[in-house]
N, C-alpha and C positions, 0 to 999 in steps of 0.2 A: 619136613612135616608141614602139611598144609594147615591152614587155619581151622578147617573143619575137623582134622585129626587130633588137634590139641586137647588134652584132658581138661575137663571143667572142674575147678576147685570145689570142694564141698561147700555147703552154704555158709558154715561158720569159719571156713579157712580164710585167713587174711590174704589180701593181695600181696604179691611178692614184695618183701622189704617192709611190710607193715604188719603190726600185731592184729590178731583177730580181736573182735570186740571183748571177749571174755578171757583172753590169753595174755599172760604177763609179757610185756615188751622185751624182757631180758632173755627170753628163751630164743636162741638163735634159730634161724630158718634152716631146715635140712637141705643138704645139697641134693640135687637131682629131683627137687620137688616140681620142676617144670620151668620153662623159660620165663624171663622177666617180662611183665606187662605194664603199660602206662596206666596211670590212674584215670578211671573214667571221669569226664568233665561233668560238672554240675549242670542242671537243666538250663539256667540262665546263660551260662557261658557257651553251651552248645548252640543256643538260639542267637546270641548277639552277633557272632562273627558273620554268619551268612546274611543277617539283616543289615549289618554294617556294610558288607560288600555290596549287597543289593541296593542299599540306599546310595552308596557312593556311585554305583553304576547309573542309577536312576538320576541322581543330581547331575552327574557328568553328561548323561544323555540329554537331560533337560537344559543344562547350560549350552550344550552344543546345539540343541534345537532352538533355543532363544537366539543364540549367535547366528545360526543359519537364517532364522526368520528376520532378524534385524538386517542381515545382509540382503535378504530378499526384498525387504522394504527399501533399503538403500538403492537397490538396482531399479526400483520403480521410479525413483526421482530423476527428473531431467534438469540439467544445469545449463546455464548460459551466462556469458560475461555480464557484469553489472554496468559496464560502460561501453560505448562505441567509439572511444578515442578522445573523450573530452575530460578535462579535469573537473573535479567536484568543487563546489563552493565550500568555504570553511563551515564547520559545524557551529552550533549554538554554544553559548557560554554555560559553564558548569554552575550548578546551584551551590548553596552554602555548604552542602555535604560532599561536593565534588562530583555530583552525578550530572549526566548530560541526557538530553532528550534523544529519542530514537524515531526516525522517520522510515516508514515502510510503504512502498508503492504497491497497491493492489491493481493488477492489470487483468482485464477480461478481454480475451481475443474472440473475434466472431468466426474463427475457423470452424468449419463443419466436419473436421476430421473425426472419423469414428462414428458418425451419425447415420451412415448408410443412405446418404442423399436426402435426409429429412431437413426441414426448416429452410428450404430455399437455398439459392446460391450453391448448387451442388458442386461447382468447380472450386469453391473456396475450401480447399483441404490442406492448404499450406499454413504459413504463419498467421495469415489473416491480418486484420486491422486491430489496433488497440481500441476496442469498442467501449470499454469502461476503464476509467482511470480514477482511482480513489487514493488520495494521500492520507495515510494514517499517521498522525503525530502523537507519539506516546510521551507524556511528560516525564521529567527526570525521576519523580518519585515512583513511577510505574504503577500509579493508582488511578489514573485517568487518561483519556485519549480523545482525540478529535479526528473524525473522518471527513475529509474535504473532497467533494466531487468536482472533477475537472471535466466538463462535458466534452464529448468526442469531437464535436463540430466547431469547437472554439478556435478562432484564428489566432495563431501564435507564431512567434519567430523560432524556427528550428535551427539547431546548431549543425555543423557538418558531422556526418556519422560514417563509420566504416563497418560494413557487414563482417562479422567475425568468421563467417563460413566462406563466403565468396570473395572476401577482401575488396569488394567494390566500394569505392569512396563516393559518398553523396554530399554534395555541397550544401551550404546553408540556404534556408528558404525564409522568405519574409511573408508574414501573415498568411499562413496556410493551415488547414485543419489539423488539429492535434492528432487525430487518428491515423495520420499518414506515417507517424514515427516508426511503428513496428516494422513496416515493410522496408524501411531505410537502414536497418541495422539491428533488428531483433529487439528484445526487451531492454538491452543496454542503451539503445537509441532513445527509447521511451523514457528511461531514467534520465539520460542527459537532457532531453527536452524539458521534462518537468523540473529538473534542477534549474534550467535557464529561466523558466517561467516564474518560479517561486523563490529562487535564491536559497532554497533549503537543501541541505545535504541529504541525499537518500542513502540510508544504511543498508536496506535490503529491499528486494522485490519478490512478490509472489504472483505468478501468472497462471490463470486457469482458463480452459476453453469450454465450449458448450457442454461437451461430454462430462467434463469435470464438475460443472454445476449440477448436472443430473445425478452423478454418482455421490457427491457430497450430501445432497438433499436426501437421497435414499439411505445413505449410511447412517444418518442420525435419526432415521425413522420418520422422516418427513418434517415439514415446517408449517407452523400455524400462522395464518394471516387473517386480517379482518377488514372487510371492504364496506365503505359507506353506501355504495351503489353497486349493482351488478355490472360486470364487465364482460362484453362479448367482442373479442377481437379476432377477426378471420385471418389476419396476417400472422399473428403469433399463436393462433389456435387456443387462446385462453378463453374459457367459458366458466365464469364463477358467479354465484349468487351474491347478493348483499349479505353481510354478516360474516361470522367466522367460517373459515375453510381450512382443511388440512391438506397440504400439497405434497404430492409425490415428486419424483425427479423430473418427469416430463412437464408437470404443471409448474414446478418451481422454475424451470428454464423458461417456460412461456411467460411466467409472471415477471421475471426481470427483463425479458425482451420486449414486453408490451409497451408501445408508445403511441400508436395511432388512435387508440381508444382512451388515452389518458391526457388530460390537460390540453395543450395545443398540438399534440401529436409529434412533438420534437423529442430529440435525445435529452434535451434539458429537462422537459417536463416529466420524463419517465423516472427521474431520480426519486420521486416520491414513492414509486413502487420498489425500486432497488433498495432504498434505505429501510423500508418496512421489511423486506425479505431478509436483508443482512442482519437487521436487529433481531429478528426472530431466530435466524440461524445461529447468531451469537448466543442468544439465551439458551437455545437447545444444546449447543455444543458445550457450554459451561455449566450445564445443570448436572446435578449428581446422578440423575437417571441415565446420563450418557457417560460421564467420566468414570463412574463406579460400576458400570455394567459391561463386563467383558464381551457379551454378545453384541453390544453396540460399538464398543471401543475398537475391537479388532477390525470390523468392516470400515470404521472411520479411518483407522490407520492405513488400511489398504487403499481406500478411496482417495485420501488426502495425498498419499505419496504418488499415486498414479496420476492424479489430476494436476499436480503442481509442476511448474517450471520455476526454478529458483536461482538466485545468485550462488556462486561457489561457496560462500561462507555459510549458506544454509543447506548445502548439498548432502546432508546425511541425516539419519534419524536422530542421532545424538544432537546435532545442531538444531534441528526443528524442535526437539524436546526441550533443549535449553531455551529457545525462544518462547515456547509455551510456558515454561516455568517462569521466565522473566515477566510474562504478561498475566500470570494467574491471579494476581491481586485486583485486576481491573474488573469491576462489576458492571452489569448493564446500565445502571443509573449513572455511571461515570464515563459512558461513551456517548459523545455528541456527534451528530451528523449535520453538515451544512453544505451549502452550495453558494459560491460567490455570485453576485448579481451579474447578469449578462444583458446585452442588447443585441438585436438582430441587424444584420447587414441587409441593404436593399437587394432586390432582385436584379441580377446582372447577367444577361444571357451571354455576353461576351467573355465573362470570367466566371465560369461555373464553380470553380474551386472556392471562390469567395462570395458567391451568390447565396443569399438567404442562409448564411451561417450566423454564428454568434461570436461576440467579443466580450471580454471582461469589462465591466464598468470600472473605470479608474477615477480616483486612486483607491476606491474601496477594496478592490481585489488585492492590490499590493499591501494595503493596510492589514488585511487578514493574514497574509503570508508573513508580514513583519511581526505581527502579534505572536504567531507561532514560533518564529525564530527567537523571539524574546521570551518564549514560554509563558506568555500571558494567558490567563483563563479566557475562554470564549463563552463561558456559561454564567458569568457574573461572579462566581465564587473564586477567589484567588487560588491559583495553582501554586506549586512549590516555587518560592521566590528566588530568582537568580541572584547570584552574589552581588551584582551591580544594579539590581532592579530599583533599589531605593533612590538611586540618583537619577532615574529616568524621568524626563519631564512629562507633563500631562498635555495631551493634544486633543482637540475636538475633531470630529470628522470633517473632511473637506468636501466642497461641492463636487458633484459628479463630473468627470471628464471622460468622454469617449473619443479617443484619438481619431477614429475614422470619421467623426463628425466635425473635426476641426481643420480648417484650411489655414496653412501657414505659408507666408512668402518670406524667403530668406534673401536679403540683399547685401551685397558686399560694398561696404563704405570705405574700404582701404585701397591703396595703390600698391601695396606690398604683399598682400595675401591672396594671390591669384588662385582661383578655384575654391576658396574658402566657403563661398555660398553654396556651391554644388555639394561639397562635403557635408555641410550642415543639413541641407535638404535631404540628402541620401540617408543620413543618420535618423532624421525625423520620420522619413518614409518607412524605414525599418521598424520603427515603433508604432506604425499604424496611422500616422498623420498624413493628410493630403498636402504635401509640401512641394513648392517650386522654388527655383532660384533665379537670381538676376543681379543687376548692379544698382546700387543706390544712386540717386541723383546727386547727392553731395559726396565729396571725397575727403580723405584725411580725417575720417571719424576716429576719435580716440577711444571712446567708451561705447561698448555694445549695448543695445537696448532691445527690449521686447515690448512692443506697444499693442494696445487694443483700444478700440473706440467705443464698444458697447459693454455695459456693466456685466452682462452675463458671460462675457468672454474673459473675465479676469482670471478665473481658475484655470482656463485653458492656457493663458499666457504664462501663468506661474508654472504650470506643468511643462510647457515648452522650454522655459528657462532652465528648470532643473535637468531636463533631458540633455541640454546642450552644455551643462556644467557652468551656467551663468548664475551669479548671485541673485537673491531676491530683489536687491535694489535696482536690478536692470529692468524690472517690470514697471511700465509706466502707461498712463492713459494718454492716448494721442491718435492722430490720424482720423480717417473716416471709413465708413463701410464696415463689413463683417469680416471677421477673421483676425489673425495675429500676424504682425510684421516683425521680423527679426532683422535688425540692422547691425552688421558686423563691424566692430571697431578694432583698433590695434590691440586691445586687451582680450580679444576672443581666444579661447583656449586653443593651444596648438594641437591638442589631442582631445577629441570628443569622447566622453565616457562610452564604452561599449556595453557595460552592464546597465541595468536599470538604475535610474537615480535613486539615492536613498530617500526614504520618506520618514516623517515622524511616526513613532509607534503610538497609536491611540490606546486609551485605557479601556475602551469598550468597542464592541462590534458596531458597524453601521446599523442604524435602527431598522433598515429594510431587509436585513439578513436574518432569516429565521433559523433557529437551532432546534433540532429534534433529538430526544434522548433514546437510547436503545432499550430502555425499560418501558417505553410508551406502547401500550397495547391498544390504544384507541383506533377507531376505524380509519382506513386510508381512503381519501376521496379521489375519484378519477377526474374531478374538476368539471368545468362547464365549457370547455373548448378554449379557455384562456390559460396562459402561463401563470402559475402561482408558485413562486420559488420558496 
């Protein structure tokens, strides 16, 4: 019998096995009264099962969608080795709570890849050069950070690097521009080079190209800047009036590239523009209007993952989210920007790689790096104190020493250390000094000395002594003329330090180094044609 042919019970007839509402339950059901039927489900039970199934399907689909989207974002990320074959220096000391600082290298490449031939240098669509190098030092408490600009044209000593793709080995280089590192072994070579410069262990790197700057700027809805004077730069195509401006992606890229119309027209001078842009971008990215707005957060996630090349430890959305979570307590007023003082090298047509470049003024630059390694505050207010900080001595800033402006003569005063003067001169040359070697007029010298004749050469003599591993007592007044003279004695070190000599950690920044905070919204000046760091 089909369902349609089954008899319908009278209105007061109970369902099979149940008494009718007004019938005693003791009266047995008559046989043949019809087949047994299940009790109809109440309304809420009829409703809950399909809703539960639908919800489960929806949640599963949603989770699957989230998983697929995360996988999509993961596939956007480009990864590269963090090193090009060099060992990293030891990390800083832990603070009283056992926390250590984190150093992140931000690399901006000048590759024009994806720009359709815009912005000049149309052939530069490969790795490019490391056009921007900013070291972000995050203090152990994860509540403050310092961003240190390392200008691209700074002459530095490069370590050997092995390209991870081609396996080509590049030898070490002495006093060559920093921006050559990327082409010698990818971002890992840039990391190795910056570690050699600063003695700071780099934990992560983030590299972005021109296209990435544009996309990130657009993803956050643009960036606000404030200029003291109008800027018209035909090279970068930046054309902005004085006062506040809201930049889109193309304008943001032009803003950070501008240098000919800013200060002295150098890569050093344009840092004033870059720090203003980065500070505004940081304020925008950390604002509730971005982080709590899905219509902005999703494009930002897309742009960030497509724009970045990162080290393998940051090569997933989960890792990048973990990094962001680690840094979420840092507010704009706790982020400082600074640039070590530099001096320019003279014009030298015979050596264009070193002509009209810049060099760090020493020992001030190394003092900044030493302060970061010791997790000293660079803004006046003490940062989280390292466990051993209370025992650290106080030192005042030392006079400026620019190695390229110091002439050193290294003389061998022994009869048993053949070639020692040449070794010493080579080591000093690698550090940027103008060093020559020869034999001392006297032989059998037992104690090495570093002499200077003019008072303003004392700091240079002390720096030379440290570089050669000689004690401070070796520095003496003597001789005639300008420059420093090293006389090698029997006590001269058998091995000259290959790393930079350790320097005292000062308690404050050199007075001529300026610090700018990320919460500073005052106008940015293009300067008057002179470098103002």
